[in-house]
LOBA-480556 format. One record per residue: residue number from 1; x, y, z of N, C-alpha, C in turn. Coordinates in steps of 0.001 Angstrom, whole numbers, plus 500000, padded with zeros to 6 digits. Atoms other than C-alpha are relative to their C-alpha. Example, Ala and Ser with C-alpha at 12.3 -4.5 7.8 and 13.67 -1.06 7.14 Angstrom:
R seq    n.u    n.v    n.w   ca.u   ca.v   ca.w    c.u    c.v    c.w
R   1 500890 498810 500000 512300 495500 507800 500900 501200 500000
R   2 499180 498810 499940 513670 498940 507140 499230 501090 500730
END
This chain:
R seq    n.u    n.v    n.w   ca.u   ca.v   ca.w    c.u    c.v    c.w
R   1 500597 498859 499768 500022 499753 499984 500564 501419 499866
R   2 498865 498651 500044 501389 503488 499267 499000 501451 499795
R   3 501256 498757 499990 499968 507216 499801 500701 500548 499322
R   4 498993 499097 500897 500467 509710 497480 499013 501461 499968
R   5 500595 498096 499232 500238 513691 499112 499763 500733 498441
R   6 499623 498377 501338 499147 516568 496776 499506 501512 500894
R   7 500594 498707 499049 498412 520202 498355 500566 499736 501226
R   8 499536 499881 498002 500334 520012 501618 500124 500709 500784
R   9 500197 498175 499075 500557 523604 501856 498630 500510 500598
R  10 501100 499545 500057 496884 523607 502275 499230 499621 501514
R  11 500302 499440 498244 494903 523640 505951 499263 498403 500096
R  12 500746 500209 500018 492064 521350 505004 500782 498580 499944
R  13 500009 500911 500247 492800 517555 504624 499275 498879 499761
R  14 500666 501051 501313 491179 514900 501796 500284 499041 500069
R  15 499902 501358 500616 491664 511405 502393 499295 499421 498589
R  16 501021 500441 501103 490388 509802 499223 500043 498563 499860
R  17 499889 501396 499939 489441 505654 499281 499465 499903 498001
R  18 501000 500595 501609 488647 504262 495591 499536 498584 500550
R  19 500843 501304 500099 486310 501411 494903 501243 498792 499272
R  20 499526 501496 500831 486919 497764 493542 500490 500300 498788
R  21 499397 500181 500995 488784 497025 490554 500019 501277 499024
R  22 499586 498570 500284 489793 500639 490044 501435 500520 500835
R  23 498543 500258 499153 493347 502279 491116 499512 501745 500199
R  24 500587 498329 500030 493454 505898 492612 500462 500724 498805
R  25 499938 499320 500848 494731 507123 489416 498871 500379 499228
R  26 500997 499567 500966 492115 506420 487190 498304 500617 500940
R  27 501493 499324 499179 489285 507129 490054 500268 501849 500352
R  28 500039 498442 499348 490887 510664 491241 500987 500891 499360
R  29 499431 499162 500450 493318 511609 488794 499638 501776 499747
R  30 500481 498293 500845 490859 514645 487559 499939 500936 500545
R  31 500512 499411 498713 489750 515484 490754 501183 500512 500529
R  32 498814 499425 499050 493037 515647 492525 501130 501336 499243
R  33 499951 498683 500857 494447 518165 489527 499111 501142 500716
R  34 501009 499278 499744 491292 519975 490050 500082 501094 501628
R  35 500048 499633 499081 491684 520046 493748 500985 500184 501005
R  36 499123 500118 499232 494637 520247 494727 501072 501062 500460
R  37 499422 498799 498712 495055 523729 495501 499141 500362 501092
R  38 500970 499371 498519 492238 524136 498208 499775 498463 500734
R  39 500252 501140 499275 492665 520430 499849 501208 499764 500202
R  40 499220 500591 499580 495618 518869 501547 499707 498146 499697
R  41 500519 501800 500326 494992 515194 499688 500675 498824 499879
R  42 499085 501164 500046 496058 511942 500443 499316 498964 499358
R  43 500827 500764 500391 495146 509312 498127 500410 498955 500387
R  44 499904 501446 499454 495452 505706 499400 500116 499065 498660
R  45 499752 501023 500815 497068 502977 496585 499502 498426 500521
R  46 499965 500840 499556 495522 500482 497905 500085 498221 499630
R  47 499215 500958 500219 496807 497073 497993 499091 498837 498454
R  48 501076 501159 500446 495456 494501 494868 500156 501190 498763
R  49 500212 498811 501194 495354 497878 492682 501064 500707 500003
R  50 498646 498732 500382 498651 499535 493065 500767 499250 498768
R  51 499035 500109 501718 500327 499713 489989 501498 500117 500204
R  52 499115 499696 499507 503231 500650 491934 501110 498749 500463
R  53 499296 501411 498697 503555 497172 494149 498602 498806 499358
R  54 500939 501000 500911 501624 494639 491068 500308 498573 501021
R  55 499499 501503 499694 503055 491514 493383 499257 500236 501599
R  56 500628 500058 498760 500759 492654 496394 498442 499832 499748
R  57 501339 500180 500214 496998 491381 496611 499180 500560 500787
R  58 500769 499362 499124 494094 492637 498829 500088 498964 500444
R  59 500954 501351 498502 493355 490278 502250 498541 500002 499804
R  60 501182 499680 499324 490716 491871 503095 499529 501613 500126
R  61 500326 498806 499675 488698 495097 503625 500203 500506 501110
R  62 499684 499778 498947 489109 495067 507315 501596 500469 499957
R  63 498874 499971 500248 492814 494643 506844 500604 501620 498748
R  64 499648 498912 501179 493167 497568 504045 499332 501065 500943
R  65 500601 498531 499204 491246 500177 506753 500763 499524 501008
R  66 498456 499978 498819 494151 498772 509479 501056 501038 499363
R  67 498375 499255 500778 496851 499812 507366 499718 501266 500162
R  68 500418 498684 500826 495080 503016 506332 500537 501141 501925
R  69 500252 498858 498618 493935 504069 510006 501706 499855 500726
R  70 498624 499644 499179 497950 503010 511393 500441 500778 499212
R  71 499458 499229 500649 499011 505210 508587 499893 501301 500590
R  72 501204 498877 499509 496396 508267 509771 500746 500452 501400
R  73 499335 499602 498489 497438 507611 513374 501685 500283 499880
R  74 498306 499763 499900 501282 507838 512616 500539 501435 499718
R  75 499709 498544 500894 501123 510683 510290 499138 501560 500068
R  76 501018 498934 499730 498170 512582 511226 499554 500364 501016
R  77 500240 499918 498742 498089 512218 514596 498456 499510 500189
R  78 501187 500765 499627 494737 510087 513929 498600 501132 499491
R  79 500896 498714 500342 492972 513809 512644 499963 500172 498440
R  80 499544 499942 500852 491656 514039 509457 498263 500773 499866
R  81 501325 499490 500151 488984 516578 508018 499258 499633 499246
R  82 501330 500301 500722 487305 514956 505430 500345 498900 499534
R  83 500119 501351 500297 487106 511155 503988 498680 499788 498872
R  84 500886 500405 501243 485652 510422 500324 500518 498908 499999
R  85 499706 501978 500644 485441 506448 499867 498714 500011 499089
R  86 501175 500133 501436 483780 505875 496549 499909 498366 500066
R  87 500156 501681 500255 481705 502397 496396 500796 499376 500641
R  88 499203 501196 498744 483943 500029 498445 500679 500409 501044
R  89 499370 499214 499015 485892 502791 499761 499179 500113 500972
R  90 500405 499439 498662 483084 503815 501738 499648 498669 501220
R  91 500003 501428 498983 482853 500316 503336 501100 500483 501003
R  92 498831 499631 499562 486734 501320 504170 499803 500523 501284
R  93 500264 498639 499179 485804 504304 505336 499617 499435 501725
R  94 500812 500096 498812 483380 503001 507849 501237 499480 501189
R  95 499677 500901 499840 485887 500493 508932 501208 500393 501478
R  96 499089 498793 499333 488384 503706 509915 499592 500520 500864
R  97 501573 499224 499320 485485 505623 511387 500213 499070 501568
R  98 499987 500965 498872 485228 503246 514137 501281 499583 500909
R  99 498844 500309 499236 488741 502885 515479 500108 501416 500483
R 100 500105 498130 499237 488554 505548 518339 501434 501008 500218
R 101 498775 498945 500151 492157 507077 517711 499727 500839 498973
R 102 500493 499232 501465 490596 508427 514164 498913 500578 500395
R 103 501054 498706 500096 488879 512013 514291 499522 500262 498845
R 104 500630 499937 502268 486850 512550 510592 499180 501303 500724
R 105 500735 499327 500254 485402 515794 510507 498799 499931 499228
R 106 500927 500103 500919 483060 515125 507532 500591 498541 499179
R 107 499429 501760 500620 482852 511198 505936 498905 499944 498887
R 108 500537 500092 500428 481152 511274 502693 500486 498362 499240
R 109 499846 501769 500611 480370 507360 500907 499011 500440 498997
R 110 500751 499562 501707 479521 508475 497077 500188 497944 499249
R 111 500363 501315 500147 478058 505275 495556 500006 498871 501059
R 112 499562 501049 498736 477995 503627 499171 498930 498568 500142
R 113 500485 501591 500343 476614 499888 498391 500068 498782 501027
R 114 500256 501200 499191 475649 496826 500670 499812 499123 499077
R 115 499935 501083 500608 476482 493744 499634 500045 498853 501195
R 116 499962 501027 498774 475880 491313 502487 499858 498474 499774
R 117 500364 501487 500630 476273 487630 501254 499320 499114 501143
R 118 500266 501099 498380 475237 484475 503591 500605 499934 500532
R 119 499214 499995 498780 476653 483813 506828 500531 498275 499692
R 120 499836 501472 500419 477999 480356 505384 500424 499033 501258
R 121 499753 500641 499045 478287 477981 508062 501974 499362 499699
R 122 498566 501264 500469 481270 475727 506407 500775 500994 499076
R 123 498852 499444 501005 484757 476564 504714 499555 499745 498419
R 124 500390 500540 501697 483357 474709 501207 499238 500901 499197
R 125 500838 499411 501169 480570 476368 500390 500738 501716 499433
R 126 499277 498654 499892 482433 479980 501513 500986 500065 498606
R 127 498999 500143 500880 484991 478976 499170 499317 499565 498221
R 128 500795 500201 501210 482457 477581 495972 499694 501345 499492
R 129 501310 498217 500574 480508 481241 496475 501159 500740 499620
R 130 498470 498722 500426 483943 483517 496509 500431 499181 498299
R 131 499703 499583 500727 484981 481756 493670 499195 500241 498691
R 132 500953 499222 501284 481970 481952 491134 499592 500994 499961
R 133 500162 498345 500034 481399 485389 492314 501461 500659 499380
R 134 498607 499534 500567 485324 485944 491111 500079 499949 498771
R 135 500060 499944 501263 484884 484485 488111 499024 501156 498790
R 136 501072 498837 500868 481915 486748 486813 500633 501292 500175
R 137 499597 498529 499569 483651 489736 488778 501415 500036 498935
R 138 498578 499675 501040 487054 488953 486622 499516 500417 498417
R 139 500568 499494 501204 485024 488553 483388 498810 500807 499753
R 140 500718 498427 500059 482765 491678 484054 501274 501242 499718
R 141 499286 499119 499722 485555 493943 484672 501329 499530 498297
R 142 499132 500019 501420 487708 492925 481231 498612 500044 499257
R 143 500981 499552 501334 483998 493449 479146 498995 500721 500554
R 144 501348 499318 498981 482600 496387 481514 499235 500280 498822
R 145 501002 499032 500343 480612 497647 478456 498903 499032 499873
R 146 501232 501066 499816 478297 494170 478885 498865 500763 501293
R 147 500745 499906 498643 477560 496032 482170 499557 501473 500557
R 148 500198 498167 499840 477448 499727 481567 498585 500250 500559
R 149 501729 499349 499228 473519 499883 482174 499448 498995 500794
R 150 500566 500368 499170 473146 497501 484445 500660 501180 501310
R 151 499077 499157 499066 475536 500028 486663 500079 501216 500190
R 152 501059 498539 499958 473783 503186 485932 501120 500864 499037
R 153 498950 499441 500750 476835 504028 483930 501636 499872 499672
R 154 498198 500882 500267 480110 503861 481954 501240 500926 500454
R 155 498651 500327 499151 482762 503040 483931 501513 499812 499206
R 156 499386 500786 501002 484614 501188 480924 501461 500572 500611
R 157 499125 499969 500032 487527 503551 481348 500634 500745 501736
R 158 499738 500495 498882 487777 503335 485477 500595 499094 500300
R 159 500188 501293 499765 488233 499986 485520 501712 499658 499168
R 160 498985 500094 500449 491728 498806 486012 500232 498338 499712
R 161 500100 501681 501040 492315 495095 484005 500811 499178 500711
R 162 498413 500621 499458 495375 494142 485976 499553 499053 501145
R 163 499679 500141 498864 494029 493351 489316 499744 498104 499834
R 164 499925 500932 500147 494634 489804 489889 498681 498756 500755
R 165 501160 500609 499735 491843 486808 490217 500343 499343 501785
R 166 499907 500155 498338 493341 486264 494153 500301 501113 500195
R 167 500742 498911 499969 492852 489998 494638 498697 499546 500157
R 168 501378 500040 500505 489106 489538 493544 499825 498910 501313
R 169 500191 500820 499292 488934 486151 495372 500443 500429 501546
R 170 499515 499782 498118 490408 487242 499076 498613 501108 500634
R 171 501008 499034 499207 487961 490109 499334 498353 499701 499912
R 172 501356 501355 499574 484879 487881 498122 499903 499200 501168
R 173 499673 500920 499112 486091 485294 500399 499857 500943 501710
R 174 499355 499762 499178 486842 487558 502839 498219 501038 500860
R 175 501178 499528 499703 482905 489531 502770 498935 499200 500522
R 176 501151 500880 499178 481212 486356 503821 498931 500092 501351
R 177 500499 499831 498709 480669 486710 507151 499375 501879 500294
R 178 499663 498534 499271 481237 490782 507133 498132 500435 499942
R 179 501029 498917 499399 478271 492769 508511 500303 501928 499953
R 180 499789 498623 499338 478052 496471 507918 499542 500558 501002
R 181 499629 499222 498550 478907 498665 510795 499794 501134 499785
R 182 501026 498883 500834 476399 501261 509888 499840 501331 501406
R 183 500058 499194 498689 476943 502689 513750 501374 500972 499339
R 184 499314 499270 499910 480072 504536 512187 499393 501271 499157
R 185 500504 498703 501268 477769 507223 510196 499868 500890 501362
R 186 500467 499692 499204 477131 508207 514040 501910 500747 500437
R 187 498376 499151 500031 481286 509326 514117 500139 501059 499575
R 188 499510 497915 501288 481735 512771 511842 498695 499795 499200
R 189 501018 499478 500739 479011 514364 509729 499785 499345 499174
R 190 500032 500740 501074 478421 511587 507554 498803 500291 498543
R 191 500779 499598 501143 476843 512069 504110 500025 498780 499007
R 192 499881 501672 500972 475655 508946 501292 499974 500277 498874
R 193 500685 499596 501631 475971 510299 497732 499491 498756 499264
R 194 499797 500763 501390 474158 508399 494725 499539 500678 499427
R 195 500466 499212 501089 473475 509001 491393 498863 499460 499907
R 196 501255 500552 499901 470269 508943 490474 498977 498300 499062
R 197 500190 501158 500113 470565 506069 488588 500628 498692 499813
R 198 499491 500812 499052 472209 503621 490758 498762 498973 500302
R 199 500568 501173 499059 470551 500285 491055 500306 499963 501214
R 200 500298 500375 498196 471670 499266 494718 499397 501427 500931
R 201 499887 498913 498549 470745 502996 495945 498689 499792 500926
R 202 500986 500182 499980 466812 502351 496267 500430 498348 501865
R 203 500047 501709 499369 468045 498559 498083 500805 500932 501683
R 204 499662 499583 498611 470490 500846 500520 499662 500588 500675
R 205 500558 499335 499316 468649 503195 501915 498516 499223 500820
R 206 501197 501264 499445 465544 500179 502444 501101 499583 501719
R 207 499766 500858 499127 468540 498500 504692 500816 500896 501254
R 208 498956 498531 499112 469960 501847 506480 498728 500179 500686
R 209 501183 499690 498995 467194 502495 509422 501062 501700 500207
R 210 499244 498643 499809 467587 506464 509111 499455 500171 501460
R 211 500082 499627 498267 466003 506669 512943 500482 499635 500497
R 212 498666 500737 499685 468784 504671 514055 501307 500558 499679
R 213 498740 499512 500531 472081 506012 512127 499849 501411 499517
R 214 499354 498224 499764 472895 510051 511957 500735 499733 497793
R 215 498979 499514 501359 473691 510820 507918 499113 500216 499157
R 216 501249 499355 501319 472033 512829 504857 500136 498816 498831
R 217 499995 500558 501271 471458 511653 501818 499626 501435 498597
R 218 500163 499337 500819 471916 513012 498594 500017 499324 498206
R 219 499925 501014 501258 470814 512014 494942 500703 500952 498747
R 220 499550 498708 500842 472537 513836 492057 499197 499145 498679
R 221 500605 500485 501058 470234 513938 488840 500927 499511 499149
R 222 499478 500452 501756 470761 512123 485767 501858 499643 500022
R 223 498913 501004 499487 474180 510564 487338 500202 498511 500527
R 224 499549 501287 499374 475577 506802 487965 500844 499858 500616
R 225 498941 500311 499148 477715 504975 489923 501222 500592 499721
R 226 498332 499289 499734 480665 506974 490219 500106 501227 499144
R 227 499957 499249 501145 479979 509097 487380 499678 501733 500649
R 228 499735 498793 499036 480237 512583 490096 501446 500029 499531
R 229 498219 500227 500290 484191 511607 489417 500461 500981 498771
R 230 499250 499711 501163 483812 512787 485982 499648 501554 499933
R 231 500140 498326 499847 482970 516460 487134 500684 500375 501264
R 232 499135 499409 499126 485997 517514 488933 499375 501222 501074
R 233 500427 498254 499561 484430 521539 489362 499335 499738 501468
R 234 501020 500052 499646 481117 519960 490580 500060 499576 501625
R 235 499072 501076 498598 482761 517335 492959 500535 501005 501178
R 236 499240 499197 498473 484806 519984 494979 498526 500806 500472
R 237 500940 499682 499439 481758 522006 495363 499336 499552 500796
R 238 500910 500653 499385 479749 519259 496646 500817 499712 501803
R 239 499220 500281 497970 482542 518285 499579 499925 501329 500432
R 240 499972 498859 499098 482709 521700 500130 498645 500333 501036
R 241 501602 500121 499046 478676 522141 501038 500327 499014 500884
R 242 500144 501225 498902 479285 518841 502991 500615 500285 501333
R 243 499206 499944 499575 482067 519972 504824 499366 501169 500752
R 244 500519 498930 499769 480312 523418 505568 498736 499638 500848
R 245 501764 500640 498948 477009 521267 506732 498892 500436 499224
R 246 501249 499354 501023 475266 522270 503737 499169 501065 500404
R 247 500496 499006 499712 472503 524664 503916 498601 499590 500925
R 248 501618 500704 498814 469623 524582 506826 498741 500160 499158
R 249 501407 500029 500382 466970 524160 504246 500267 498681 498976
R 250 499275 501829 501111 468766 521049 502800 498679 498642 500015
R 251 501299 500695 499556 466264 518246 502050 500712 498365 499145
R 252 499827 500896 500448 467040 514647 501062 499207 499936 498173
R 253 500511 500105 501465 465981 514214 496975 500182 498008 499476
R 254 500044 501419 500357 465068 510707 495833 499003 500099 498591
END
């Protein structure tokens, strides 16, 4: 795992966590170019999707979160102004927030998804299920054009096609017993972002009890999964608004 910093002269720290089967460059390069004059940006090159360390496979979401947490504690005393987690990065974000050594002002999960697999009792079904999902995923990410409409966005140019089967399998296998720790939403000023074309958006909102967990939800009209990354200036404005708490007349739009 590696960390790349930009705009170190700026006071507001912004941690960027990319999603599965992409890289920090493919996800954030254009945004960083536009935002580095405003924020002190820390972009994480996560294991399994780090072009500088192609021999290193991802182990699990929790393992990734622990590594990032230790880095933040060691280098930033655990204090970060803003975390932006894209897709699977939103899950990593929740794990980071739960560490008592971490203090975050604003947490944003863009394209947040909830994919909870069956809690298999025995290891063999877990391995078979992980292998099946990995095979589908491995094919899909190499033929992204077939799946763009399902995902609600043309994200072909953001896909990292060099991820190993071991990385994908490890991530899928580690998800078998995983249950989302939504209590992390209460540990920062938390926002969930979705494009209105994302097919999993309504599923997420059904799963998250708004009376129990504290977060604000914003839907971007005409956008799909991760497509706000194509609009760096718009993303900067939305991050600024979130950091300031949005306006008092903020209303969730569905």
